[in-house]
C-alpha positions in Angstrom: -34.3 85.9 118.8 -36.3 82.9 117.6 -34.9 79.7 116.2 -34.7 79.6 112.4 -37.9 78.2 110.9 -35.9 75.9 108.6 -32.7 75.6 106.5 -34.1 76.5 103.1 -33.0 79.6 101.1 -34.9 82.2 99.0 -33.4 84.7 96.6 -34.8 88.2 96.4 -34.2 90.3 93.3 -35.3 94.0 93.6 -36.3 95.8 90.4 -38.1 98.6 88.7 -41.1 96.7 87.4 -41.5 94.2 90.3 -40.3 95.7 93.6 -39.2 92.2 94.6 -39.1 88.8 92.8 -38.6 85.8 95.1 -37.2 82.4 94.1 -37.6 79.6 96.8 -35.2 76.7 97.1 -38.0 74.1 96.8 -39.1 75.4 93.4 -41.7 78.2 93.4 -41.5 81.9 92.9 -43.4 85.1 93.7 -43.6 88.6 92.2 -44.5 91.8 94.0 -45.3 94.5 91.4 -44.5 98.2 91.9 -47.9 99.4 90.6 -49.0 100.7 94.0 -45.9 102.9 94.6 -45.9 104.2 91.0 -49.6 105.2 91.3 -48.8 107.0 94.5 -45.8 108.8 93.0 -47.9 109.9 90.0 -50.8 111.0 92.1 -48.8 113.0 94.7 -46.5 114.5 92.1 -49.5 115.9 90.2 -51.0 117.3 93.5 -47.8 118.9 94.5 -47.3 120.4 91.1 -50.6 122.2 91.4 -49.5 123.9 94.6 -48.5 127.6 94.2 -45.2 127.0 96.0 -43.4 123.7 96.2 -42.3 124.8 99.7 -45.8 125.7 100.8 -47.5 124.0 103.8 -49.8 122.2 101.5 -47.0 120.8 99.4 -45.1 119.7 102.5 -48.2 117.9 103.9 -48.6 116.1 100.6 -45.0 115.0 100.5 -45.2 113.8 104.1 -48.3 111.8 103.3 -46.6 110.2 100.3 -43.6 109.3 102.5 -45.9 107.8 105.2 -47.6 105.6 102.6 -44.3 104.4 101.2 -43.1 103.5 104.7 -46.3 101.6 105.4 -45.8 99.7 102.1 -42.3 98.7 103.0 -43.3 97.7 106.5 -46.2 95.6 105.2 -44.1 94.0 102.4 -41.2 93.1 104.6 -43.5 91.6 107.2 -45.4 89.7 104.5 -42.2 88.2 103.0 -40.8 87.2 106.4 -44.1 85.5 107.2 -44.0 83.7 103.9 -40.4 82.5 104.7 -41.6 81.3 108.1 -44.4 79.3 106.4 -42.0 77.9 103.8 -39.2 76.9 106.3 -36.7 79.4 105.1 -33.7 80.1 107.2 -31.7 82.4 104.9 -32.9 85.3 102.7 -30.4 86.2 100.0 -30.9 89.8 98.7 -29.3 91.3 95.7 -26.9 94.2 96.6 -28.5 97.3 95.1 -25.4 99.3 94.4 -25.1 97.6 91.1 -28.6 98.6 90.1 -28.0 102.3 90.8 -24.6 102.6 89.2 -23.4 102.0 85.7 -20.9 99.1 85.5 -18.6 101.1 83.3 -18.2 104.5 84.9 -19.7 104.1 88.4 -22.2 106.9 87.7 -26.0 106.7 88.2 -27.8 104.8 85.5 -30.7 106.5 83.7 -33.6 104.0 84.0 -36.1 106.4 82.5 -38.7 108.5 84.3 -40.4 105.8 86.4 -37.2 103.8 87.0 -35.3 106.8 88.4 -38.3 107.7 90.5 -38.1 104.5 92.4 -34.5 103.5 92.2 -32.8 106.8 93.0 -34.6 107.1 96.3 -34.1 105.5 99.7 -36.7 102.9 98.8 -34.6 99.8 98.4 -32.3 100.5 101.3 -35.2 101.2 103.6 -36.9 98.0 102.5 -33.7 95.9 103.1 -33.3 97.4 106.6 -36.8 96.5 107.5 -36.5 93.0 106.0 -33.3 92.4 108.1 -34.9 93.6 111.3 -38.1 91.6 110.9 -36.3 88.5 109.7 -33.9 88.6 112.7 -36.9 88.5 115.0 -37.9 85.2 113.4 -34.3 83.8 113.5 -33.9 84.2 109.7 -30.5 85.4 108.3 -30.4 88.0 105.6 -27.4 88.0 103.3 -26.6 90.6 100.6 -24.7 89.5 97.5 -23.6 91.2 94.3 -26.2 91.3 91.5 -23.5 91.4 88.9 -24.5 89.3 85.8 -27.6 87.8 87.6 -29.9 89.2 85.0 -27.7 88.0 82.1 -27.0 84.4 83.3 -29.2 81.4 82.9 -30.1 80.0 86.3 -30.5 76.6 84.8 -27.3 76.0 82.8 -25.2 79.1 83.8 -24.8 80.4 80.3 -24.1 84.2 80.3 -25.0 86.3 77.4 -26.5 89.8 77.1 -28.9 88.7 74.3 -30.5 86.0 76.5 -32.7 88.6 78.2 -35.6 89.4 75.9 -38.7 91.5 75.9 -42.0 91.1 77.7 -40.4 90.2 81.0 -39.1 86.8 79.7 -35.6 85.3 79.8 -34.9 82.8 77.0 -31.6 80.8 77.1 -30.2 80.0 73.7 -28.1 77.2 75.2 -30.6 75.1 77.1 -33.8 76.6 75.8 -35.1 77.5 79.3 -37.8 80.1 79.3 -38.3 82.0 82.6 -39.7 85.2 84.0 -36.7 87.5 83.8 -37.0 88.8 87.4 -37.4 85.2 88.8 -34.4 84.1 86.8 -32.4 86.9 88.5 -33.8 86.0 91.9 -32.8 82.3 91.4 -29.3 83.3 90.4 -29.0 85.5 93.5 -30.2 82.5 95.7 -27.7 80.2 94.1 -24.8 82.5 95.2 -25.4 81.2 98.8 -27.0 77.8 98.0 -25.4 76.6 94.7 -27.7 73.7 94.0 -30.4 74.7 91.5 -34.0 74.7 92.8 -36.2 72.0 91.2 -39.9 71.2 91.2 -39.4 67.8 89.7 -40.6 68.8 86.3 -39.9 71.1 83.3 -38.7 74.3 85.1 -39.4 76.6 82.1 -43.1 75.5 82.1 -43.5 75.7 85.8 -42.5 78.1 88.6 -39.7 79.9 86.7 -42.1 81.0 83.9 -45.3 81.2 85.9 -44.6 82.8 89.3 -47.4 83.7 91.8 -48.2 87.4 91.9 -49.0 89.3 95.1 -50.7 92.7 94.9 -50.9 95.4 97.6 -54.6 96.1 98.5 -54.9 99.7 99.6 -58.3 99.0 101.3 -57.1 96.2 103.5 -53.5 97.4 103.7 -52.2 93.9 103.1 -50.8 91.8 100.2 -53.0 89.2 98.6 -52.4 86.7 95.7 -53.6 87.9 92.3 -56.4 85.8 91.0 -55.5 83.9 87.9 -57.1 85.2 84.7 -59.5 82.6 83.2 -60.8 82.7 79.7 
């Protein structure tokens, strides 16, 4: 096993819109949208539905192809994130424990996240990704710790205020206590990171106008089979 590339931490918040949101200790964040997996699910579900028999050889081949593409996506994403951690001097990856995502807090039963949410969350996807992340991280000397996700989406990562109403529409989290505005998934990732490294990340400026609200976005390119930063939209 390699020596850890550094002592910094990064929080990883898995979700149904962004497969992973990352918040780094030194004050920047990244999003990895689910578009690619959702497109594949839609495409292959339609193709399989056209088969005369869902147990037919053709339907089985299509299902196997979809599974291979998912596995490739998880391998590529976990490898990419570990390399980003090496580049950034991260020694500990803190991942949200996914049992809280898949179960309702009140009765312990599976949550209904809607058609697309259930498609992704009620599969082996997150567990498979976490296993791969742990394996690849260990090879680089990086530790992976799982922590409870409870209240990480409801709490302000800046002042700690917890309130259901804080999370608002359009993917933004607005705190009514300290007026912080953040990407909701990044706020969750930063709360997850702080469970292992309590000191809030800082970029030396207004957090709500910086990395918390404007994370970098990495998209999976099917042609190259790799992740690349999304080009910023210019007017």
